[in-house]
MDTraj code that builds the backbone (N, CA, C; nanometers):
import mdtraj as md
import numpy as np

residues = "MET ILE ASP ASN PHE LEU ALA HIS LEU GLN ASN GLY ILE TYR HIS ILE PHE ASN ALA ASN ALA TYR ASP HIS ILE LEU PHE LEU ILE VAL LEU SER VAL PRO TYR LEU PHE LYS ASP TRP LYS ARG ILE LEU PHE LEU VAL SER VAL PHE THR LEU ALA HIS CYS LEU SER LEU MET LEU VAL VAL TYR LYS ILE ILE SER ILE SER GLN THR LEU ILE ASP PHE LEU ILE PRO VAL ILE ILE PHE ILE VAL GLY LEU PHE ASN VAL PHE THR ALA GLY LYS LYS SER HIS THR ASN THR PHE GLY LEU LEU PHE PHE ALA THR LEU PHE PHE GLY LEU VAL HIS GLY LEU GLY PHE THR ASP ASP LEU ASN ARG LEU VAL ALA THR SER GLU SER LYS TRP ILE ALA ILE LEU GLU ILE GLY LEU GLY ILE GLU ILE GLY GLN LEU ILE LEU CYS PHE VAL VAL LEU PHE ILE SER PHE LEU SER GLN THR LEU PHE ARG PHE SER LYS ARG ASP TRP VAL MET VAL SER SER SER ILE VAL VAL GLY ILE VAL LEU PRO MET LEU ILE ARG SER GLU LEU TRP SER".split()
xyz = np.array([
    [0.0754, -0.1268, -0.0165],
    [0.0123, -0.0017, -0.0053],
    [0.0923, 0.1108, -0.0062],
    [0.1705, 0.1246, 0.0914],
    [0.2799, 0.2375, 0.1063],
    [0.3495, 0.2523, -0.0221],
    [0.3884, 0.1464, -0.1035],
    [0.4644, 0.1354, -0.2262],
    [0.3647, 0.2073, -0.3277],
    [0.2394, 0.1750, -0.3628],
    [0.1415, 0.2335, -0.4594],
    [0.1534, 0.3736, -0.4200],
    [0.1272, 0.4215, -0.2996],
    [0.1076, 0.5564, -0.2576],
    [0.2407, 0.6366, -0.3099],
    [0.3794, 0.5878, -0.2753],
    [0.4616, 0.6678, -0.3153],
    [0.5154, 0.6661, -0.4521],
    [0.4666, 0.5383, -0.5357],
    [0.4491, 0.5479, -0.6769],
    [0.3744, 0.6496, -0.7416],
    [0.2601, 0.6630, -0.6953],
    [0.1593, 0.7815, -0.7460],
    [0.1963, 0.9038, -0.6986],
    [0.2530, 0.9201, -0.5971],
    [0.2952, 1.0409, -0.5430],
    [0.4260, 1.1067, -0.6393],
    [0.5038, 0.9763, -0.6824],
    [0.6243, 1.0301, -0.7533],
    [0.5794, 1.0656, -0.8998],
    [0.4677, 0.9905, -0.9536],
    [0.4297, 0.9795, -1.0909],
    [0.3507, 1.1322, -1.0850],
    [0.2707, 1.2049, -0.9790],
    [0.2346, 1.3181, -0.9739],
    [0.3418, 1.4126, -1.0038],
    [0.4432, 1.4168, -0.9238],
    [0.5582, 1.5126, -0.9210],
    [0.6138, 1.5130, -1.0755],
    [0.6599, 1.3690, -1.1157],
    [0.7229, 1.3747, -1.2601],
    [0.6027, 1.4386, -1.3563],
    [0.4956, 1.4214, -1.3229],
    [0.3975, 1.4799, -1.4245],
    [0.4302, 1.6423, -1.4515],
    [0.4760, 1.7036, -1.3455],
    [0.4930, 1.8669, -1.3793],
    [0.6092, 1.8659, -1.4221],
    [0.7278, 1.7758, -1.3776],
    [0.8480, 1.8190, -1.4297],
    [0.8895, 1.7280, -1.5523],
    [0.7808, 1.6750, -1.5952],
    [0.8120, 1.5977, -1.7378],
    [0.8428, 1.6854, -1.8531],
    [0.9556, 1.6893, -1.9408],
    [0.9854, 1.7788, -2.0486],
    [0.8906, 1.7527, -2.1361],
    [0.8195, 1.6712, -2.1531],
    [0.7240, 1.6419, -2.2627],
    [0.5959, 1.7255, -2.2248],
    [0.5957, 1.7603, -2.1134],
    [0.4295, 1.8236, -2.0722],
    [0.4896, 1.9348, -2.0325],
    [0.5692, 2.0189, -2.0965],
    [0.6248, 2.1622, -2.0734],
    [0.5346, 2.2787, -2.0670],
    [0.3913, 2.2396, -2.1174],
    [0.2954, 2.3267, -2.1281],
    [0.2543, 2.3646, -1.9677],
    [0.2501, 2.2682, -1.8769],
    [0.2249, 2.2675, -1.7511],
    [0.2969, 2.3740, -1.6803],
    [0.4371, 2.3643, -1.7126],
    [0.5702, 2.4764, -1.6924],
    [0.5478, 2.6041, -1.7265],
    [0.5054, 2.6081, -1.8571],
    [0.4832, 2.7425, -1.8985],
    [0.3617, 2.7941, -1.8175],
    [0.2511, 2.7315, -1.7889],
    [0.1462, 2.7985, -1.6999],
    [0.1840, 2.8363, -1.5779],
    [0.2555, 2.7384, -1.4920],
    [0.3098, 2.8012, -1.3718],
    [0.3899, 2.9129, -1.3915],
    [0.4585, 2.9353, -1.4778],
    [0.5689, 3.0266, -1.4959],
    [0.4891, 3.1510, -1.4845],
    [0.3588, 3.1653, -1.5843],
    [0.2901, 3.3034, -1.6011],
    [0.1923, 3.3165, -1.4918],
    [0.1710, 3.2217, -1.4139],
    [0.0931, 3.2279, -1.3194],
    [0.1592, 3.2691, -1.1752],
    [0.2720, 3.2556, -1.1675],
    [0.3543, 3.3070, -1.0344],
    [0.4339, 3.4100, -1.0431],
    [0.4750, 3.4172, -1.1738],
    [0.5767, 3.5602, -1.2023],
    [0.5554, 3.6647, -1.1549],
    [0.4024, 3.7160, -1.1455],
    [0.3904, 3.8335, -1.0978],
    [0.4055, 3.8532, -0.9552],
    [0.3940, 3.7479, -0.8706],
    [0.4016, 3.7417, -0.7483],
    [0.5555, 3.7482, -0.6893],
    [0.5204, 3.7997, -0.5471],
    [0.6482, 3.7899, -0.4593],
    [0.6418, 3.6690, -0.3671],
    [0.7536, 3.6474, -0.2681],
    [0.7168, 3.5452, -0.1836],
    [0.6299, 3.6023, -0.0731],
    [0.6008, 3.7109, -0.0167],
    [0.5219, 3.7714, 0.0797],
    [0.3711, 3.7247, 0.0249],
    [0.3536, 3.6852, -0.1337],
    [0.2130, 3.6863, -0.1767],
    [0.2073, 3.5080, -0.1664],
    [0.2644, 3.4156, -0.0992],
    [0.2712, 3.2860, -0.0893],
    [0.1261, 3.2093, -0.0843],
    [0.0243, 3.2995, -0.0112],
    [-0.0817, 3.2311, 0.0330],
    [-0.1768, 3.2315, -0.0805],
    [-0.1634, 3.3521, -0.1787],
    [-0.2242, 3.3807, -0.2991],
    [-0.1784, 3.2484, -0.4062],
    [-0.0417, 3.2294, -0.4109],
    [0.0004, 3.1283, -0.4931],
    [-0.0350, 2.9884, -0.4713],
    [-0.0446, 2.9621, -0.3276],
    [-0.1068, 2.8203, -0.2716],
    [-0.2564, 2.8095, -0.2956],
    [-0.3184, 2.9231, -0.2865],
    [-0.4661, 2.9234, -0.3258],
    [-0.4789, 2.8734, -0.4890],
    [-0.4122, 2.9402, -0.5700],
    [-0.4262, 2.9286, -0.7020],
    [-0.3824, 2.7800, -0.7466],
    [-0.2655, 2.7393, -0.6734],
    [-0.2183, 2.5990, -0.7237],
    [-0.2859, 2.4919, -0.6844],
    [-0.3456, 2.5091, -0.5426],
    [-0.4714, 2.4382, -0.5039],
    [-0.5712, 2.4000, -0.5790],
    [-0.6335, 2.5197, -0.6368],
    [-0.7448, 2.5607, -0.7208],
    [-0.7107, 2.4406, -0.8539],
    [-0.5624, 2.4631, -0.8982],
    [-0.5655, 2.3769, -1.0207],
    [-0.5763, 2.2399, -0.9833],
    [-0.5162, 2.2076, -0.8889],
    [-0.4981, 2.0684, -0.8533],
    [-0.6522, 2.0132, -0.8186],
    [-0.7151, 2.0713, -0.7505],
    [-0.8644, 1.9863, -0.7250],
    [-0.9613, 1.9937, -0.8735],
    [-0.9012, 2.0989, -0.9380],
    [-0.9773, 2.0754, -1.0840],
    [-0.9410, 1.9833, -1.1537],
    [-0.7814, 1.9622, -1.1481],
    [-0.7417, 1.8553, -1.2446],
    [-0.7764, 1.7119, -1.2179],
    [-0.7975, 1.7109, -1.0399],
    [-0.8337, 1.5605, -0.9948],
    [-0.9945, 1.5510, -1.0390],
    [-1.0596, 1.6605, -1.0395],
    [-1.1859, 1.6595, -1.0583],
    [-1.2202, 1.6079, -1.2209],
    [-1.1347, 1.6574, -1.2962],
    [-1.1456, 1.6159, -1.4473],
    [-1.0952, 1.4588, -1.4721],
    [-0.9895, 1.4302, -1.3971],
    [-0.9115, 1.3136, -1.3794],
    [-1.0170, 1.2069, -1.3629],
    [-1.1032, 1.2257, -1.2367],
    [-1.2232, 1.1449, -1.2006],
    [-1.3254, 1.1203, -1.2989],
    [-1.3471, 1.2363, -1.4004],
    [-1.4465, 1.2273, -1.4831],
    [-1.4238, 1.1425, -1.5906],
    [-1.2877, 1.1609, -1.6353],
    [-1.2125, 1.0712, -1.7688],
    [-1.2383, 0.9038, -1.7077],
    [-1.1773, 0.8578, -1.5736],
    [-1.1420, 0.7675, -1.5326],
    [-1.2887, 0.6866, -1.5064],
    [-1.3913, 0.7517, -1.4718],
    [-1.5291, 0.6820, -1.4729],
    [-1.6029, 0.6882, -1.5950],
    [-1.5358, 0.7443, -1.6653],
    [-1.6028, 0.7264, -1.8347],
    [-1.7506, 0.8311, -1.8294],
    [-1.7504, 0.9346, -1.7498],
    [-1.8533, 1.0357, -1.7355],
    [-1.8428, 1.1382, -1.8442],
    [-1.7084, 1.1638, -1.9184],
    [-1.6718, 1.2783, -2.0018],
    [-1.5831, 1.2379, -2.0864],
    [-1.5815, 1.2660, -2.2145],
    [-1.4956, 1.2375, -2.3176],
    [-1.4711, 1.3575, -2.3954],
    [-1.3472, 1.4167, -2.4518],
    [-1.3647, 1.5265, -2.4918],
    [-1.2323, 1.5203, -2.5905],
    [-1.2494, 1.5678, -2.7105],
    [-1.1438, 1.5443, -2.8355],
    [-1.0066, 1.5753, -2.7885],
    [-0.8964, 1.5059, -2.8270],
    [-0.7796, 1.5417, -2.7708],
    [-0.7444, 1.6454, -2.8511],
    [-0.7796, 1.6743, -2.9931],
    [-0.7443, 1.8104, -3.0409],
    [-0.8071, 1.9067, -3.0021],
    [-0.9051, 1.9311, -2.9342],
    [-0.9422, 2.0421, -2.8738],
    [-0.8697, 2.0939, -2.7347],
    [-0.8496, 1.9862, -2.6769],
    [-0.7656, 1.9688, -2.5410],
    [-0.6122, 2.0378, -2.5691],
    [-0.5649, 1.9892, -2.6872],
    [-0.4202, 2.0396, -2.7021],
    [-0.4257, 2.1836, -2.7659],
    [-0.5649, 2.2214, -2.8015],
    [-0.5531, 2.3562, -2.8348],
    [-0.6052, 2.4661, -2.7461],
    [-0.6584, 2.4110, -2.6405],
    [-0.7062, 2.5053, -2.5289],
    [-0.6090, 2.5440, -2.4386],
    [-0.5221, 2.4024, -2.4202],
    [-0.4237, 2.4558, -2.3146],
    [-0.3017, 2.5530, -2.3760],
    [-0.2607, 2.5510, -2.4854],
    [-0.1908, 2.7041, -2.5002],
    [-0.2951, 2.8207, -2.4976],
    [-0.4065, 2.8070, -2.5316],
    [-0.4644, 2.9151, -2.5302],
    [-0.4919, 2.9898, -2.4085],
    [-0.4963, 2.9077, -2.3041],
    [-0.5374, 2.9497, -2.1697],
    [-0.4067, 3.0264, -2.0938],
    [-0.2658, 2.9677, -2.1668],
    [-0.1380, 3.0097, -2.1418],
    [-0.1080, 3.1409, -2.1936],
    [-0.1552, 3.1402, -2.3229],
    [-0.1490, 3.2674, -2.4005],
    [-0.2378, 3.3934, -2.3267],
    [-0.3819, 3.3556, -2.2520],
    [-0.4270, 3.4621, -2.2322],
    [-0.3441, 3.5019, -2.0893],
    [-0.3246, 3.4066, -2.0172],
    [-0.2674, 3.4577, -1.8516],
    [-0.1287, 3.5381, -1.9031],
    [-0.0519, 3.4679, -2.0050],
    [0.0680, 3.5577, -2.0313],
    [0.0289, 3.7179, -2.0671],
    [-0.0585, 3.7340, -2.1570],
    [-0.0954, 3.8510, -2.2386],
    [-0.1438, 3.9494, -2.1042],
    [-0.2264, 3.8876, -2.0002],
    [-0.2814, 3.9422, -1.9206],
    [-0.1855, 3.9775, -1.8210],
    [-0.0483, 3.9129, -1.8214],
    [0.0724, 3.9713, -1.7190],
    [0.0982, 4.0816, -1.7790],
    [0.1312, 4.0730, -1.8979],
    [0.1950, 4.1733, -2.0317],
    [0.1109, 4.3154, -1.9985],
    [-0.0039, 4.3020, -2.0195],
    [-0.0558, 4.4140, -2.0122],
    [-0.1067, 4.4923, -1.8909],
    [-0.0960, 4.3968, -1.7670],
    [-0.1034, 4.4590, -1.6310],
    [0.0002, 4.4603, -1.5472],
    [0.1224, 4.4403, -1.5934],
    [0.2667, 4.4580, -1.5398],
    [0.2812, 4.5883, -1.4427],
    [0.2923, 4.5824, -1.3516],
    [0.3437, 4.7033, -1.2708],
    [0.1997, 4.7623, -1.2199],
    [0.0918, 4.6839, -1.2394],
    [-0.0368, 4.7607, -1.2212],
    [-0.0606, 4.6531, -1.0752],
    [-0.1803, 4.7079, -1.0055],
    [-0.2221, 4.6142, -0.8825],
    [-0.3303, 4.5061, -0.9062],
    [-0.3569, 4.4793, -1.0636],
    [-0.4521, 4.3940, -1.0759],
    [-0.4218, 4.2496, -1.0379],
    [-0.3109, 4.2032, -1.0010],
    [-0.2433, 4.0748, -0.9343],
    [-0.2903, 4.0913, -0.7783],
    [-0.2968, 4.1799, -0.7129],
    [-0.3190, 4.1870, -0.6128],
    [-0.4376, 4.2148, -0.5322],
    [-0.4794, 4.3129, -0.6087],
    [-0.6405, 4.3486, -0.5715],
    [-0.7500, 4.2347, -0.5745],
    [-0.7531, 4.1943, -0.7124],
    [-0.8301, 4.0907, -0.7586],
    [-0.7718, 4.0029, -0.8382],
    [-0.8303, 3.8666, -0.8661],
    [-0.7457, 3.7714, -0.9483],
    [-0.8687, 3.6825, -1.0088],
    [-0.9706, 3.7413, -1.0365],
    [-1.0836, 3.6682, -1.0845],
    [-1.0197, 3.6102, -1.2454],
    [-0.9679, 3.6731, -1.3227],
    [-0.9025, 3.5991, -1.4423],
    [-0.8255, 3.4871, -1.4079],
    [-0.7285, 3.5146, -1.3248],
    [-0.6271, 3.4319, -1.2789],
    [-0.7085, 3.3007, -1.2049],
    [-0.8192, 3.3337, -1.1364],
    [-0.8544, 3.2141, -1.0415],
    [-0.9537, 3.1151, -1.1722],
    [-1.0385, 3.1728, -1.2626],
    [-1.0811, 3.1142, -1.3561],
    [-1.0043, 3.0420, -1.4727],
    [-0.8849, 3.1107, -1.4943],
    [-0.8173, 3.0481, -1.6057],
    [-0.7374, 2.9301, -1.5462],
    [-0.6993, 2.9449, -1.4012],
    [-0.6675, 2.8006, -1.3396],
    [-0.7675, 2.7051, -1.3148],
    [-0.8655, 2.7459, -1.2670],
    [-0.9471, 2.6374, -1.2657],
    [-0.9712, 2.5393, -1.4146],
    [-0.9964, 2.6457, -1.5267],
    [-1.0485, 2.6061, -1.6460],
    [-0.8889, 2.5106, -1.6924],
    [-0.7732, 2.5456, -1.6718],
    [-0.6457, 2.4921, -1.7078],
    [-0.6615, 2.3568, -1.6492],
    [-0.6944, 2.3658, -1.5098],
    [-0.6762, 2.2418, -1.4241],
    [-0.7943, 2.1184, -1.4819],
    [-0.9126, 2.1925, -1.5003],
    [-1.0098, 2.1151, -1.5982],
    [-0.9656, 2.0372, -1.7200],
    [-0.9199, 2.1354, -1.7683],
    [-0.8520, 2.0973, -1.9585],
    [-0.7258, 2.0126, -1.9276],
    [-0.6396, 2.0350, -1.8478],
    [-0.5170, 1.9523, -1.8417],
    [-0.5596, 1.7781, -1.7985],
    [-0.6420, 1.7876, -1.7053],
    [-0.6841, 1.6609, -1.6465],
    [-0.7394, 1.5956, -1.7755],
    [-0.7937, 1.6405, -1.8474],
    [-0.8755, 1.5565, -1.9621],
    [-0.7507, 1.5327, -2.0518],
    [-0.6322, 1.6159, -2.0728],
    [-0.5408, 1.5511, -2.1505],
    [-0.4537, 1.4542, -2.0948],
    [-0.4851, 1.4412, -1.9520],
    [-0.4021, 1.3189, -1.9504],
    [-0.4411, 1.1919, -1.8955],
    [-0.5470, 1.1380, -1.9817],
    [-0.6175, 1.0198, -1.9888],
    [-0.5490, 0.9088, -2.0052],
    [-0.4465, 0.9251, -2.1085],
    [-0.4003, 0.8014, -2.1675],
    [-0.2798, 0.7359, -2.0431],
    [-0.2077, 0.8456, -1.9777],
    [-0.1077, 0.8263, -1.8666],
    [-0.1760, 0.7722, -1.7506],
    [-0.3108, 0.8467, -1.7233],
    [-0.3695, 0.8153, -1.6291],
    [-0.4358, 0.6725, -1.6099],
    [-0.4760, 0.6344, -1.7129],
    [-0.5266, 0.5082, -1.7139],
    [-0.4229, 0.3858, -1.6993],
    [-0.2999, 0.4064, -1.7403],
    [-0.2166, 0.3328, -1.7364],
    [-0.1426, 0.3355, -1.5967],
    [-0.1773, 0.4425, -1.5255],
    [-0.0906, 0.4399, -1.4018],
    [-0.2120, 0.3923, -1.2753],
    [-0.3442, 0.4183, -1.3021],
    [-0.4350, 0.3589, -1.2315],
    [-0.5050, 0.2054, -1.2257],
    [-0.4503, 0.1473, -1.3124],
    [-0.4853, 0.0409, -1.3906],
    [-0.4997, -0.0623, -1.2845],
    [-0.3663, -0.0623, -1.2074],
    [-0.3325, -0.1889, -1.1323],
    [-0.3917, -0.1323, -0.9783],
    [-0.4411, -0.0229, -0.9667],
    [-0.4639, 0.0092, -0.8276],
    [-0.6085, -0.0506, -0.7936],
    [-0.6135, -0.0788, -0.6847],
    [-0.7728, -0.1188, -0.6199],
    [-0.8644, -0.0233, -0.6028],
    [-0.8201, 0.0934, -0.5706],
    [-0.9193, 0.2250, -0.5702],
    [-0.8689, 0.3299, -0.6485],
    [-0.9493, 0.3363, -0.7548],
    [-0.9159, 0.4651, -0.8842],
    [-0.9278, 0.5638, -0.8491],
    [-1.0334, 0.6121, -0.7221],
    [-1.0090, 0.7671, -0.6752],
    [-0.9281, 0.7895, -0.5768],
    [-0.8590, 0.6894, -0.5030],
    [-0.7489, 0.7073, -0.3982],
    [-0.6353, 0.7116, -0.4821],
    [-0.5938, 0.6708, -0.6167],
    [-0.4748, 0.6578, -0.6555],
    [-0.4746, 0.8117, -0.7518],
    [-0.5975, 0.8613, -0.7921],
    [-0.6161, 0.9887, -0.8624],
    [-0.5611, 1.0877, -0.7269],
    [-0.6136, 1.0941, -0.6271],
    [-0.5735, 1.1843, -0.5228],
    [-0.4554, 1.1696, -0.4662],
    [-0.3696, 1.0704, -0.4629],
    [-0.2273, 1.0200, -0.4557],
    [-0.1484, 1.1085, -0.5851],
    [-0.1963, 1.0830, -0.6875],
    [-0.1313, 1.1520, -0.7923],
    [-0.1592, 1.3100, -0.8026],
    [-0.2812, 1.3666, -0.7410],
    [-0.3019, 1.4675, -0.7263],
    [-0.1894, 1.5459, -0.6069],
    [-0.1764, 1.4580, -0.5243],
    [-0.0957, 1.5205, -0.4025],
    [0.0605, 1.5613, -0.4519],
    [0.0834, 1.4573, -0.5363],
    [0.2273, 1.4756, -0.6224],
    [0.2331, 1.5928, -0.7098],
    [0.1217, 1.6167, -0.7868],
    [0.1397, 1.7204, -0.8915],
    [0.0947, 1.8339, -0.7862],
    [0.0246, 1.8568, -0.6719],
    [0.0390, 1.9528, -0.6139],
    [0.1779, 2.0040, -0.5356],
    [0.2640, 1.8794, -0.4840],
    [0.3945, 1.9020, -0.4485],
    [0.4874, 1.9675, -0.5473],
    [0.4682, 1.8799, -0.6962],
    [0.5626, 1.9323, -0.7885],
    [0.5481, 2.0895, -0.8260],
    [0.3901, 2.1332, -0.8434],
    [0.3842, 2.2679, -0.8719],
    [0.4317, 2.3524, -0.7528],
    [0.4098, 2.3363, -0.6195],
    [0.4674, 2.4173, -0.5456],
    [0.6007, 2.4450, -0.5481],
    [0.6691, 2.3400, -0.5788],
    [0.8244, 2.3428, -0.5872],
    [0.8586, 2.4376, -0.7020],
    [0.7946, 2.4048, -0.8091],
    [0.8282, 2.4916, -0.9735],
    [0.7735, 2.6478, -0.9189],
    [0.6872, 2.6495, -0.8208],
    [0.6593, 2.7791, -0.8061],
    [0.7557, 2.8865, -0.7261],
    [0.7900, 2.8099, -0.6189],
    [0.9101, 2.8247, -0.5109],
    [1.0214, 2.8888, -0.6105],
    [1.0750, 2.8121, -0.7230],
    [1.2000, 2.8422, -0.8038],
    [1.1403, 2.9545, -0.8797],
    [1.0289, 2.9679, -0.9449],
    [0.9942, 3.0791, -1.0073],
    [0.9977, 3.2370, -0.9167],
    [0.9477, 3.1859, -0.8124],
    [0.9816, 3.3089, -0.7177],
    [1.0999, 3.3366, -0.6719],
    [1.2009, 3.2358, -0.6474],
    [1.3208, 3.2559, -0.6094],
    [1.4022, 3.3397, -0.7282],
    [1.3932, 3.2928, -0.8632],
    [1.4447, 3.3342, -0.9744],
    [1.3980, 3.4886, -1.0179],
    [1.2415, 3.5085, -0.9582],
    [1.2292, 3.6607, -0.9487],
    [1.2613, 3.7414, -0.8767],
    [1.3057, 3.6634, -0.7465],
    [1.3775, 3.7508, -0.6492],
    [1.5195, 3.7973, -0.6584],
    [1.6041, 3.6884, -0.7245],
    [1.7392, 3.7266, -0.7839],
    [1.7271, 3.8381, -0.8909],
    [1.6359, 3.8152, -0.9866],
    [1.6623, 3.9207, -1.1026],
    [1.6162, 4.0518, -1.0491],
    [1.5311, 4.0681, -0.9608],
    [1.4855, 4.2160, -0.9019],
    [1.5728, 4.2488, -0.7949],
    [1.6324, 4.1766, -0.7416],
    [1.7481, 4.2162, -0.6134],
    [1.8864, 4.2380, -0.6885],
    [1.9424, 4.1087, -0.7091],
    [2.0859, 4.1118, -0.7972],
    [2.0896, 4.1776, -0.9337],
    [1.9801, 4.1724, -1.0425],
    [2.0293, 4.2216, -1.1631],
    [1.9505, 4.3378, -1.1685],
    [1.8874, 4.3968, -1.0709],
    [1.8199, 4.5249, -1.0616],
    [1.6839, 4.5218, -1.1887],
    [1.6339, 4.3899, -1.2194],
    [1.5123, 4.4338, -1.3014],
    [1.3985, 4.5018, -1.2154],
    [1.3197, 4.5861, -1.2875],
    [1.2015, 4.6226, -1.2066],
    [1.0819, 4.5216, -1.2105],
    [1.0106, 4.5292, -1.1156],
    [0.9118, 4.4130, -1.1167],
    [0.8226, 4.4245, -1.2233],
    [0.8097, 4.5286, -1.3088],
    [0.7208, 4.5412, -1.4154],
    [0.7881, 4.5084, -1.5252],
    [0.9487, 4.5239, -1.5475],
    [0.9797, 4.4773, -1.6667],
    [1.0212, 4.3222, -1.6583],
    [1.0163, 4.2781, -1.5342],
    [1.0597, 4.1219, -1.5191],
    [0.9368, 4.0642, -1.5659],
    [0.8226, 4.0982, -1.5213],
    [0.6919, 4.0373, -1.5480],
    [0.6565, 4.0350, -1.6980],
    [0.6858, 4.1427, -1.7662],
    [0.6366, 4.1388, -1.9054],
    [0.7551, 4.0846, -1.9688],
    [0.8786, 4.0705, -1.9555],
    [0.9864, 3.9851, -2.0120],
    [0.9580, 3.8601, -2.0210],
    [0.9324, 3.7987, -1.8884],
    [0.9102, 3.6568, -1.8791],
    [0.7705, 3.6216, -1.9281],
    [0.6693, 3.6846, -1.9143],
    [0.5458, 3.6618, -1.9758],
    [0.5420, 3.6616, -2.1175],
    [0.6319, 3.7616, -2.1904],
    [0.6444, 3.7573, -2.3373],
    [0.6987, 3.6592, -2.3941],
    [0.8059, 3.6042, -2.3093],
    [0.8879, 3.4752, -2.3674],
    [0.7803, 3.3618, -2.3455],
    [0.6802, 3.3667, -2.2740],
    [0.6069, 3.2542, -2.2425],
    [0.5071, 3.2471, -2.3603],
    [0.4580, 3.3860, -2.4187],
    [0.3760, 3.4044, -2.5036],
    [0.4180, 3.3605, -2.6155],
    [0.5543, 3.4373, -2.6592],
    [0.6327, 3.3543, -2.7890],
    [0.6385, 3.2223, -2.7800],
    [0.6561, 3.1469, -2.6704],
    [0.6701, 2.9810, -2.6760],
    [0.5315, 2.9374, -2.7364],
    [0.4035, 2.9918, -2.6739],
    [0.3066, 2.9136, -2.6985],
    [0.2204, 2.9557, -2.8130],
    [0.2528, 3.0560, -2.8811],
    [0.2089, 3.1606, -3.0069],
    [0.2186, 3.0333, -3.1234],
    [0.3469, 2.9573, -3.1496],
    [0.3505, 2.8594, -3.2540],
    [0.2710, 2.7529, -3.2218],
    [0.2518, 2.6753, -3.1005],
    [0.1707, 2.5903, -3.0571],
    [0.0412, 2.6183, -3.1138],
    [-0.0114, 2.7336, -3.0737],
    [-0.1508, 2.7743, -3.1693],
    [-0.1643, 2.7939, -3.2929],
    [-0.0746, 2.8147, -3.3434],
    [-0.0898, 2.8137, -3.4961],
    [-0.0667, 2.6788, -3.5594],
    [0.0044, 2.5964, -3.4851],
    [0.0149, 2.4632, -3.5738],
    [-0.0678, 2.4005, -3.5048],
    [-0.1852, 2.4087, -3.4512],
    [-0.2970, 2.3339, -3.3736],
    [-0.3442, 2.2624, -3.5009],
    [-0.3728, 2.1288, -3.4660],
    [-0.4566, 2.0476, -3.5646],
    [-0.5913, 2.0886, -3.5880],
    [-0.6697, 2.1896, -3.5082],
    [-0.7847, 2.2255, -3.4784],
    [-0.8053, 2.2879, -3.6222],
    [-0.7144, 2.3796, -3.6613],
    [-0.7309, 2.4446, -3.7666],
    [-0.7020, 2.3608, -3.9249],
    [-0.6759, 2.2463, -3.8993],
    [-0.6644, 2.1557, -4.0496],
    [-0.7759, 2.0844, -4.0728],
])
top = md.Topology()
chain = top.add_chain()
for i, resn in enumerate(residues, 1):
    res = top.add_residue(resn, chain, resSeq=i)
    for name in ("N", "CA", "C"):
        top.add_atom(name, md.element.get_by_symbol(name[0]), res)
traj = md.Trajectory(xyz[None], top)
């Protein structure tokens, strides 16, 4: 039992740091780059919203309650990253991230749901040998949560270094970082199979 728990936890963490799933890393970068260490509660909340939405969509898929075209999912994932990245670019230096985060909340919730739907094949393989699928999903979700928090901490640390050692203004750092991510996901949108 403990072996299964550790395996699922490890798979959840690996899901975040998997080089083939770099879209998740890009989303976490644009989600956390506008914040500082003092905003850790806000980041924890957003990351937890993602994890809960991700687990919910995983359960819907595993229990065959919902099924969505992989082409649509592969299109929606970069769309959400693109929107949050642009939001950062146009609101950098403003108080929009600290006063209200309605767009970020809904984008995170939607991204979690969509990303969970895109994890179907891997998930079915991971939970196939488990006695209880929903417990396996929760264990994988815990691993995803841990992986996301580690990655957000790394982003916050790099942001801190760039703003203290290299003297980037917070506004410039958010704009440059988010613009790079937008530039990475734009070709993903253009090459989407949805257009063919």
